[in-house]
LUMKOL-118526 format. One record per residue (C-alpha): residue number from 1; x, y, z. Coordinates in Angstrom, 2 decimals, always signed. Each point is the difference from the previous one (the first is absolute). Layout:
N
<atom><k>NUM</k><X>X</X><Y>Y</Y><Z>Z</Z></atom>
...
This chain:
245
<atom><k>1</k><X>+45.85</X><Y>-120.24</Y><Z>-134.48</Z></atom>
<atom><k>2</k><X>+3.44</X><Y>+0.39</Y><Z>-1.90</Z></atom>
<atom><k>3</k><X>+0.70</X><Y>+1.17</Y><Z>-2.91</Z></atom>
<atom><k>4</k><X>-0.02</X><Y>-3.06</Y><Z>-2.05</Z></atom>
<atom><k>5</k><X>-2.64</X><Y>-1.32</Y><Z>+2.17</Z></atom>
<atom><k>6</k><X>-1.66</X><Y>+2.42</Y><Z>-1.32</Z></atom>
<atom><k>7</k><X>+1.36</X><Y>-0.63</Y><Z>-3.69</Z></atom>
<atom><k>8</k><X>-0.95</X><Y>-3.16</Y><Z>-0.03</Z></atom>
<atom><k>9</k><X>-3.72</X><Y>+0.70</Y><Z>+1.11</Z></atom>
<atom><k>10</k><X>-0.76</X><Y>+2.65</Y><Z>-2.87</Z></atom>
<atom><k>11</k><X>+1.45</X><Y>-1.93</Y><Z>-2.42</Z></atom>
<atom><k>12</k><X>-2.24</X><Y>-3.20</Y><Z>+1.14</Z></atom>
<atom><k>13</k><X>-2.57</X><Y>+1.99</Y><Z>-0.18</Z></atom>
<atom><k>14</k><X>+0.76</X><Y>+0.73</Y><Z>-3.55</Z></atom>
<atom><k>15</k><X>+0.50</X><Y>-2.92</Y><Z>-0.90</Z></atom>
<atom><k>16</k><X>-3.36</X><Y>-1.29</Y><Z>+1.41</Z></atom>
<atom><k>17</k><X>-1.77</X><Y>+2.09</Y><Z>-2.20</Z></atom>
<atom><k>18</k><X>+1.17</X><Y>+0.06</Y><Z>-3.08</Z></atom>
<atom><k>19</k><X>-1.21</X><Y>-3.74</Y><Z>+0.66</Z></atom>
<atom><k>20</k><X>-3.31</X><Y>+1.02</Y><Z>+1.02</Z></atom>
<atom><k>21</k><X>+0.14</X><Y>+2.11</Y><Z>-3.88</Z></atom>
<atom><k>22</k><X>+1.61</X><Y>-2.56</Y><Z>-1.73</Z></atom>
<atom><k>23</k><X>+3.20</X><Y>+2.10</Y><Z>-0.77</Z></atom>
<atom><k>24</k><X>+3.84</X><Y>-1.13</Y><Z>+0.29</Z></atom>
<atom><k>25</k><X>+1.30</X><Y>+1.56</Y><Z>+3.61</Z></atom>
<atom><k>26</k><X>+3.46</X><Y>+0.33</Y><Z>-2.26</Z></atom>
<atom><k>27</k><X>-1.99</X><Y>+2.89</Y><Z>-2.12</Z></atom>
<atom><k>28</k><X>-0.62</X><Y>+2.00</Y><Z>+3.38</Z></atom>
<atom><k>29</k><X>+2.60</X><Y>+2.39</Y><Z>+0.64</Z></atom>
<atom><k>30</k><X>+0.07</X><Y>+1.31</Y><Z>+3.86</Z></atom>
<atom><k>31</k><X>+1.20</X><Y>+3.35</Y><Z>+0.17</Z></atom>
<atom><k>32</k><X>+1.37</X><Y>+1.05</Y><Z>+3.78</Z></atom>
<atom><k>33</k><X>-1.02</X><Y>+3.34</Y><Z>+0.48</Z></atom>
<atom><k>34</k><X>+3.24</X><Y>+0.76</Y><Z>+1.81</Z></atom>
<atom><k>35</k><X>-1.03</X><Y>+4.65</Y><Z>+0.46</Z></atom>
<atom><k>36</k><X>+0.85</X><Y>+1.26</Y><Z>+2.98</Z></atom>
<atom><k>37</k><X>+2.16</X><Y>-3.12</Y><Z>+1.52</Z></atom>
<atom><k>38</k><X>+3.23</X><Y>+0.47</Y><Z>-0.02</Z></atom>
<atom><k>39</k><X>+2.29</X><Y>-2.44</Y><Z>-1.61</Z></atom>
<atom><k>40</k><X>+0.56</X><Y>-2.50</Y><Z>+3.52</Z></atom>
<atom><k>41</k><X>-4.10</X><Y>-0.66</Y><Z>-0.28</Z></atom>
<atom><k>42</k><X>+0.89</X><Y>-0.93</Y><Z>-3.82</Z></atom>
<atom><k>43</k><X>+3.13</X><Y>-2.30</Y><Z>+1.02</Z></atom>
<atom><k>44</k><X>-2.17</X><Y>-3.37</Y><Z>+1.31</Z></atom>
<atom><k>45</k><X>-2.46</X><Y>+0.31</Y><Z>-2.72</Z></atom>
<atom><k>46</k><X>+3.23</X><Y>-0.17</Y><Z>-2.52</Z></atom>
<atom><k>47</k><X>+2.18</X><Y>-2.92</Y><Z>+2.58</Z></atom>
<atom><k>48</k><X>-3.96</X><Y>-2.54</Y><Z>-0.53</Z></atom>
<atom><k>49</k><X>+0.44</X><Y>+1.43</Y><Z>-4.20</Z></atom>
<atom><k>50</k><X>-2.52</X><Y>+2.38</Y><Z>-0.56</Z></atom>
<atom><k>51</k><X>+1.80</X><Y>+1.81</Y><Z>-3.38</Z></atom>
<atom><k>52</k><X>-2.75</X><Y>+2.73</Y><Z>-0.65</Z></atom>
<atom><k>53</k><X>-0.58</X><Y>+3.68</Y><Z>+1.84</Z></atom>
<atom><k>54</k><X>-2.31</X><Y>+3.11</Y><Z>-0.92</Z></atom>
<atom><k>55</k><X>+0.73</X><Y>+2.89</Y><Z>+2.02</Z></atom>
<atom><k>56</k><X>-2.19</X><Y>+3.23</Y><Z>-0.79</Z></atom>
<atom><k>57</k><X>+2.81</X><Y>+2.82</Y><Z>-0.75</Z></atom>
<atom><k>58</k><X>+2.90</X><Y>+0.49</Y><Z>-1.03</Z></atom>
<atom><k>59</k><X>+1.72</X><Y>+1.56</Y><Z>+1.99</Z></atom>
<atom><k>60</k><X>-0.74</X><Y>-3.04</Y><Z>+3.09</Z></atom>
<atom><k>61</k><X>+1.39</X><Y>-2.99</Y><Z>-2.54</Z></atom>
<atom><k>62</k><X>+3.29</X><Y>+2.61</Y><Z>-0.91</Z></atom>
<atom><k>63</k><X>+1.20</X><Y>+0.32</Y><Z>+3.64</Z></atom>
<atom><k>64</k><X>-1.56</X><Y>-4.63</Y><Z>+0.52</Z></atom>
<atom><k>65</k><X>+0.69</X><Y>-1.68</Y><Z>-2.99</Z></atom>
<atom><k>66</k><X>+3.95</X><Y>+1.02</Y><Z>-1.42</Z></atom>
<atom><k>67</k><X>+1.42</X><Y>-2.25</Y><Z>+2.52</Z></atom>
<atom><k>68</k><X>-2.54</X><Y>-3.20</Y><Z>+0.15</Z></atom>
<atom><k>69</k><X>+0.32</X><Y>+0.05</Y><Z>-3.58</Z></atom>
<atom><k>70</k><X>+3.51</X><Y>-0.17</Y><Z>-0.61</Z></atom>
<atom><k>71</k><X>-0.29</X><Y>-3.24</Y><Z>+2.20</Z></atom>
<atom><k>72</k><X>-2.68</X><Y>-1.89</Y><Z>-1.41</Z></atom>
<atom><k>73</k><X>+0.27</X><Y>-0.06</Y><Z>-3.60</Z></atom>
<atom><k>74</k><X>-4.02</X><Y>-1.38</Y><Z>-0.29</Z></atom>
<atom><k>75</k><X>-1.82</X><Y>+2.09</Y><Z>+1.78</Z></atom>
<atom><k>76</k><X>-2.49</X><Y>+1.93</Y><Z>-1.85</Z></atom>
<atom><k>77</k><X>-0.89</X><Y>+3.63</Y><Z>+1.25</Z></atom>
<atom><k>78</k><X>-3.56</X><Y>+1.69</Y><Z>-1.53</Z></atom>
<atom><k>79</k><X>-1.31</X><Y>+3.87</Y><Z>+0.02</Z></atom>
<atom><k>80</k><X>-3.72</X><Y>-0.24</Y><Z>+1.25</Z></atom>
<atom><k>81</k><X>-0.86</X><Y>+3.14</Y><Z>+1.21</Z></atom>
<atom><k>82</k><X>-0.07</X><Y>+3.17</Y><Z>-2.67</Z></atom>
<atom><k>83</k><X>+3.53</X><Y>+1.10</Y><Z>-1.72</Z></atom>
<atom><k>84</k><X>+0.60</X><Y>+4.14</Y><Z>-0.58</Z></atom>
<atom><k>85</k><X>+1.56</X><Y>-0.13</Y><Z>-3.84</Z></atom>
<atom><k>86</k><X>+3.16</X><Y>+2.23</Y><Z>+1.64</Z></atom>
<atom><k>87</k><X>+0.65</X><Y>-3.91</Y><Z>+1.74</Z></atom>
<atom><k>88</k><X>+0.29</X><Y>-1.68</Y><Z>-3.39</Z></atom>
<atom><k>89</k><X>+3.71</X><Y>-0.72</Y><Z>-0.23</Z></atom>
<atom><k>90</k><X>+0.09</X><Y>-1.19</Y><Z>+3.96</Z></atom>
<atom><k>91</k><X>-3.60</X><Y>-1.95</Y><Z>-0.55</Z></atom>
<atom><k>92</k><X>+1.89</X><Y>-1.87</Y><Z>-2.82</Z></atom>
<atom><k>93</k><X>+3.60</X><Y>-0.33</Y><Z>+1.61</Z></atom>
<atom><k>94</k><X>-1.56</X><Y>-1.71</Y><Z>+2.82</Z></atom>
<atom><k>95</k><X>-3.23</X><Y>-2.42</Y><Z>-0.70</Z></atom>
<atom><k>96</k><X>-0.51</X><Y>-2.37</Y><Z>-2.17</Z></atom>
<atom><k>97</k><X>-4.24</X><Y>+0.75</Y><Z>-0.06</Z></atom>
<atom><k>98</k><X>-2.29</X><Y>+3.01</Y><Z>+0.51</Z></atom>
<atom><k>99</k><X>-3.49</X><Y>-0.69</Y><Z>+0.34</Z></atom>
<atom><k>100</k><X>-1.45</X><Y>+3.62</Y><Z>+0.20</Z></atom>
<atom><k>101</k><X>+0.57</X><Y>+1.09</Y><Z>-4.23</Z></atom>
<atom><k>102</k><X>-3.03</X><Y>+2.78</Y><Z>+0.00</Z></atom>
<atom><k>103</k><X>+0.69</X><Y>+2.57</Y><Z>-2.77</Z></atom>
<atom><k>104</k><X>+2.34</X><Y>+0.84</Y><Z>-3.25</Z></atom>
<atom><k>105</k><X>+2.43</X><Y>+2.37</Y><Z>+1.39</Z></atom>
<atom><k>106</k><X>+1.04</X><Y>-2.72</Y><Z>+2.63</Z></atom>
<atom><k>107</k><X>-0.47</X><Y>-2.35</Y><Z>-3.12</Z></atom>
<atom><k>108</k><X>+2.75</X><Y>+2.65</Y><Z>-1.90</Z></atom>
<atom><k>109</k><X>+2.11</X><Y>+0.00</Y><Z>+3.18</Z></atom>
<atom><k>110</k><X>+0.67</X><Y>-3.97</Y><Z>+0.36</Z></atom>
<atom><k>111</k><X>-0.09</X><Y>-0.07</Y><Z>-3.97</Z></atom>
<atom><k>112</k><X>+3.11</X><Y>+2.40</Y><Z>+0.19</Z></atom>
<atom><k>113</k><X>+1.50</X><Y>-1.35</Y><Z>+3.07</Z></atom>
<atom><k>114</k><X>+0.64</X><Y>-3.75</Y><Z>-2.69</Z></atom>
<atom><k>115</k><X>+0.48</X><Y>+1.64</Y><Z>-2.93</Z></atom>
<atom><k>116</k><X>+3.04</X><Y>+1.04</Y><Z>+2.38</Z></atom>
<atom><k>117</k><X>+1.61</X><Y>-3.08</Y><Z>+1.16</Z></atom>
<atom><k>118</k><X>-2.20</X><Y>-0.33</Y><Z>+3.17</Z></atom>
<atom><k>119</k><X>-1.46</X><Y>-3.10</Y><Z>+0.84</Z></atom>
<atom><k>120</k><X>-3.97</X><Y>-1.37</Y><Z>-1.51</Z></atom>
<atom><k>121</k><X>-2.22</X><Y>-0.89</Y><Z>+3.41</Z></atom>
<atom><k>122</k><X>-3.57</X><Y>-1.42</Y><Z>-0.26</Z></atom>
<atom><k>123</k><X>-2.08</X><Y>+2.10</Y><Z>-1.23</Z></atom>
<atom><k>124</k><X>-3.46</X><Y>+0.29</Y><Z>+2.49</Z></atom>
<atom><k>125</k><X>-2.51</X><Y>+2.77</Y><Z>-0.96</Z></atom>
<atom><k>126</k><X>-1.54</X><Y>+0.96</Y><Z>+2.65</Z></atom>
<atom><k>127</k><X>-4.01</X><Y>+0.36</Y><Z>-0.85</Z></atom>
<atom><k>128</k><X>-2.44</X><Y>+1.75</Y><Z>+2.22</Z></atom>
<atom><k>129</k><X>-3.31</X><Y>-2.67</Y><Z>-0.01</Z></atom>
<atom><k>130</k><X>-1.89</X><Y>+2.32</Y><Z>+2.91</Z></atom>
<atom><k>131</k><X>+1.09</X><Y>+3.20</Y><Z>-1.70</Z></atom>
<atom><k>132</k><X>+0.04</X><Y>+1.81</Y><Z>+2.96</Z></atom>
<atom><k>133</k><X>+1.58</X><Y>+3.26</Y><Z>-0.50</Z></atom>
<atom><k>134</k><X>+2.73</X><Y>+0.00</Y><Z>+2.73</Z></atom>
<atom><k>135</k><X>+1.34</X><Y>-3.42</Y><Z>-0.96</Z></atom>
<atom><k>136</k><X>+2.92</X><Y>-0.22</Y><Z>-2.76</Z></atom>
<atom><k>137</k><X>-1.09</X><Y>-1.86</Y><Z>-3.70</Z></atom>
<atom><k>138</k><X>-1.45</X><Y>-0.78</Y><Z>-2.47</Z></atom>
<atom><k>139</k><X>-3.36</X><Y>+0.26</Y><Z>-0.57</Z></atom>
<atom><k>140</k><X>-1.42</X><Y>-3.06</Y><Z>-0.96</Z></atom>
<atom><k>141</k><X>-1.85</X><Y>+1.26</Y><Z>-3.25</Z></atom>
<atom><k>142</k><X>+3.98</X><Y>+0.93</Y><Z>-1.12</Z></atom>
<atom><k>143</k><X>+1.66</X><Y>-2.48</Y><Z>+0.98</Z></atom>
<atom><k>144</k><X>+0.06</X><Y>-1.26</Y><Z>-3.12</Z></atom>
<atom><k>145</k><X>+0.51</X><Y>+2.41</Y><Z>-1.79</Z></atom>
<atom><k>146</k><X>+2.85</X><Y>+1.17</Y><Z>+1.62</Z></atom>
<atom><k>147</k><X>+1.91</X><Y>-4.07</Y><Z>+0.08</Z></atom>
<atom><k>148</k><X>+0.05</X><Y>+0.70</Y><Z>-3.86</Z></atom>
<atom><k>149</k><X>+1.56</X><Y>+3.28</Y><Z>-0.04</Z></atom>
<atom><k>150</k><X>+2.65</X><Y>-1.01</Y><Z>+2.69</Z></atom>
<atom><k>151</k><X>+0.83</X><Y>-2.81</Y><Z>-2.07</Z></atom>
<atom><k>152</k><X>-0.34</X><Y>+1.62</Y><Z>-3.17</Z></atom>
<atom><k>153</k><X>+0.16</X><Y>+2.82</Y><Z>-0.10</Z></atom>
<atom><k>154</k><X>+3.18</X><Y>+0.56</Y><Z>+2.67</Z></atom>
<atom><k>155</k><X>+1.15</X><Y>-3.68</Y><Z>-0.01</Z></atom>
<atom><k>156</k><X>-0.35</X><Y>-1.69</Y><Z>+3.07</Z></atom>
<atom><k>157</k><X>-0.96</X><Y>-3.54</Y><Z>+0.86</Z></atom>
<atom><k>158</k><X>-2.50</X><Y>-0.08</Y><Z>+1.77</Z></atom>
<atom><k>159</k><X>-0.32</X><Y>-2.97</Y><Z>+2.64</Z></atom>
<atom><k>160</k><X>-3.15</X><Y>+0.33</Y><Z>+1.95</Z></atom>
<atom><k>161</k><X>-2.09</X><Y>+2.24</Y><Z>+1.43</Z></atom>
<atom><k>162</k><X>-0.88</X><Y>+1.11</Y><Z>+3.83</Z></atom>
<atom><k>163</k><X>-2.34</X><Y>+0.86</Y><Z>+2.46</Z></atom>
<atom><k>164</k><X>-0.98</X><Y>+0.87</Y><Z>+3.36</Z></atom>
<atom><k>165</k><X>-3.66</X><Y>+0.10</Y><Z>+0.37</Z></atom>
<atom><k>166</k><X>-1.59</X><Y>+2.49</Y><Z>+2.31</Z></atom>
<atom><k>167</k><X>+0.20</X><Y>+0.29</Y><Z>+3.77</Z></atom>
<atom><k>168</k><X>-3.48</X><Y>-0.99</Y><Z>+0.85</Z></atom>
<atom><k>169</k><X>-1.82</X><Y>-2.62</Y><Z>-3.05</Z></atom>
<atom><k>170</k><X>+0.72</X><Y>-3.30</Y><Z>-0.61</Z></atom>
<atom><k>171</k><X>+2.91</X><Y>-0.50</Y><Z>-1.89</Z></atom>
<atom><k>172</k><X>-0.80</X><Y>-3.03</Y><Z>-2.00</Z></atom>
<atom><k>173</k><X>-2.08</X><Y>+2.24</Y><Z>-2.85</Z></atom>
<atom><k>174</k><X>+3.40</X><Y>+1.92</Y><Z>-0.17</Z></atom>
<atom><k>175</k><X>+1.25</X><Y>-2.73</Y><Z>-0.72</Z></atom>
<atom><k>176</k><X>-0.93</X><Y>-1.84</Y><Z>-2.81</Z></atom>
<atom><k>177</k><X>-0.98</X><Y>+3.44</Y><Z>-1.70</Z></atom>
<atom><k>178</k><X>+3.85</X><Y>+0.36</Y><Z>+0.00</Z></atom>
<atom><k>179</k><X>+0.54</X><Y>-3.64</Y><Z>-1.42</Z></atom>
<atom><k>180</k><X>-3.10</X><Y>+1.60</Y><Z>-2.90</Z></atom>
<atom><k>181</k><X>+1.75</X><Y>+2.40</Y><Z>-1.14</Z></atom>
<atom><k>182</k><X>+3.53</X><Y>-1.99</Y><Z>+0.10</Z></atom>
<atom><k>183</k><X>-1.64</X><Y>-1.64</Y><Z>-1.84</Z></atom>
<atom><k>184</k><X>-0.59</X><Y>+1.84</Y><Z>-2.19</Z></atom>
<atom><k>185</k><X>+2.95</X><Y>+1.71</Y><Z>-0.32</Z></atom>
<atom><k>186</k><X>+1.70</X><Y>-3.02</Y><Z>-0.46</Z></atom>
<atom><k>187</k><X>+1.65</X><Y>+0.28</Y><Z>+3.14</Z></atom>
<atom><k>188</k><X>+1.31</X><Y>-2.80</Y><Z>+2.18</Z></atom>
<atom><k>189</k><X>+0.83</X><Y>+0.90</Y><Z>+3.11</Z></atom>
<atom><k>190</k><X>-1.91</X><Y>+1.16</Y><Z>+2.59</Z></atom>
<atom><k>191</k><X>+1.12</X><Y>+1.53</Y><Z>+3.66</Z></atom>
<atom><k>192</k><X>-2.79</X><Y>+0.14</Y><Z>+2.17</Z></atom>
<atom><k>193</k><X>-0.76</X><Y>-1.31</Y><Z>+3.52</Z></atom>
<atom><k>194</k><X>+1.49</X><Y>+0.60</Y><Z>+3.07</Z></atom>
<atom><k>195</k><X>-0.10</X><Y>-1.62</Y><Z>+3.87</Z></atom>
<atom><k>196</k><X>-3.44</X><Y>+0.51</Y><Z>+0.56</Z></atom>
<atom><k>197</k><X>-1.12</X><Y>-1.18</Y><Z>-3.40</Z></atom>
<atom><k>198</k><X>+2.63</X><Y>-1.64</Y><Z>-2.72</Z></atom>
<atom><k>199</k><X>-1.49</X><Y>-3.24</Y><Z>+0.88</Z></atom>
<atom><k>200</k><X>-3.54</X><Y>+1.33</Y><Z>-1.95</Z></atom>
<atom><k>201</k><X>+2.46</X><Y>+2.44</Y><Z>-1.96</Z></atom>
<atom><k>202</k><X>+1.37</X><Y>-3.48</Y><Z>-1.28</Z></atom>
<atom><k>203</k><X>-3.56</X><Y>-1.78</Y><Z>-0.63</Z></atom>
<atom><k>204</k><X>+0.06</X><Y>+2.60</Y><Z>-2.90</Z></atom>
<atom><k>205</k><X>+3.31</X><Y>-1.06</Y><Z>-1.28</Z></atom>
<atom><k>206</k><X>+2.39</X><Y>+2.22</Y><Z>+1.44</Z></atom>
<atom><k>207</k><X>+3.17</X><Y>-0.73</Y><Z>-0.73</Z></atom>
<atom><k>208</k><X>+2.28</X><Y>+2.32</Y><Z>+2.94</Z></atom>
<atom><k>209</k><X>-1.32</X><Y>+0.47</Y><Z>+3.72</Z></atom>
<atom><k>210</k><X>+1.07</X><Y>+3.24</Y><Z>+1.57</Z></atom>
<atom><k>211</k><X>-0.07</X><Y>-0.90</Y><Z>+3.48</Z></atom>
<atom><k>212</k><X>+1.48</X><Y>+1.62</Y><Z>+2.93</Z></atom>
<atom><k>213</k><X>-1.13</X><Y>-0.83</Y><Z>+3.66</Z></atom>
<atom><k>214</k><X>-0.57</X><Y>-2.70</Y><Z>-0.67</Z></atom>
<atom><k>215</k><X>+3.54</X><Y>-0.86</Y><Z>+0.22</Z></atom>
<atom><k>216</k><X>+1.57</X><Y>+3.37</Y><Z>+2.08</Z></atom>
<atom><k>217</k><X>-2.63</X><Y>+0.51</Y><Z>+2.53</Z></atom>
<atom><k>218</k><X>-1.26</X><Y>+3.36</Y><Z>+0.31</Z></atom>
<atom><k>219</k><X>+2.04</X><Y>+3.21</Y><Z>-0.75</Z></atom>
<atom><k>220</k><X>-0.49</X><Y>+3.10</Y><Z>+0.23</Z></atom>
<atom><k>221</k><X>-2.61</X><Y>+2.68</Y><Z>-1.32</Z></atom>
<atom><k>222</k><X>+1.65</X><Y>+2.16</Y><Z>-2.52</Z></atom>
<atom><k>223</k><X>-1.64</X><Y>+3.11</Y><Z>-0.24</Z></atom>
<atom><k>224</k><X>-3.33</X><Y>+0.05</Y><Z>-2.11</Z></atom>
<atom><k>225</k><X>+0.33</X><Y>+0.05</Y><Z>-4.21</Z></atom>
<atom><k>226</k><X>-1.74</X><Y>-1.14</Y><Z>-2.80</Z></atom>
<atom><k>227</k><X>+0.37</X><Y>-3.11</Y><Z>-0.64</Z></atom>
<atom><k>228</k><X>+1.84</X><Y>-2.51</Y><Z>-2.32</Z></atom>
<atom><k>229</k><X>+1.65</X><Y>-2.69</Y><Z>-0.41</Z></atom>
<atom><k>230</k><X>+0.36</X><Y>-2.99</Y><Z>+3.10</Z></atom>
<atom><k>231</k><X>-1.15</X><Y>-2.01</Y><Z>+2.69</Z></atom>
<atom><k>232</k><X>-2.04</X><Y>+2.48</Y><Z>+1.14</Z></atom>
<atom><k>233</k><X>-2.37</X><Y>-1.85</Y><Z>+3.06</Z></atom>
<atom><k>234</k><X>-3.55</X><Y>+1.41</Y><Z>-0.63</Z></atom>
<atom><k>235</k><X>-1.57</X><Y>+2.23</Y><Z>+3.26</Z></atom>
<atom><k>236</k><X>+2.03</X><Y>+1.68</Y><Z>+2.52</Z></atom>
<atom><k>237</k><X>+2.91</X><Y>+0.03</Y><Z>+0.99</Z></atom>
<atom><k>238</k><X>+0.90</X><Y>-1.72</Y><Z>-2.38</Z></atom>
<atom><k>239</k><X>+3.19</X><Y>-0.84</Y><Z>-2.50</Z></atom>
<atom><k>240</k><X>+1.04</X><Y>+2.87</Y><Z>-1.94</Z></atom>
<atom><k>241</k><X>-0.69</X><Y>+3.16</Y><Z>-1.91</Z></atom>
<atom><k>242</k><X>-0.91</X><Y>-0.03</Y><Z>-3.03</Z></atom>
<atom><k>243</k><X>+3.05</X><Y>-1.00</Y><Z>-1.40</Z></atom>
<atom><k>244</k><X>-0.64</X><Y>-3.44</Y><Z>+0.94</Z></atom>
<atom><k>245</k><X>+1.31</X><Y>-3.74</Y><Z>+0.62</Z></atom>
């Protein structure tokens, strides 16, 4: 299949999943996770109309995206991997959304850059729904309180929550938990679901699905690292380390 055909297939699956759930498919944003792929692999999807992309690492995005963003002003870039506080300024210069806000120090750094004139990105709090020690994210018990601190103490608008279920778990209960926390915290966005489970995520209310391999095909696996934000497949040979699609 060509890139355009893969995109059409994924969009059709999103539309069908939304229809089964009684939802408007226009309320589900497809984030095409392009981590590790060069600009040449991204361009056919842009030409086919895909305008929202996800990257795991600030440095990789800084090499790949500035020229594309200059050429296509409608592009929106989402950071779905971990963000170090010392990369905050660079991240806000590139990304329109950050899906991995998970600690007060990072909230302080983001608020400081915004106050200094940086772009105000969409912000998603990452929740470690499986409470896995190797994974980034706020614990479910602390998530609503952290959202409240981000708003009331740090002055940040929180747009939603993000999670990556444990590899060996059924994803549905984790998606349901994230939705429950979102209702408690008063957030409307739910960034959840990847290539293997985005249709399930849509049934549980996902507003953003992070899809990589279904759009780009397989990718070389990076060195193992703690999982974090994006389209990782469940099982051996998955799309990515912890900073996910």
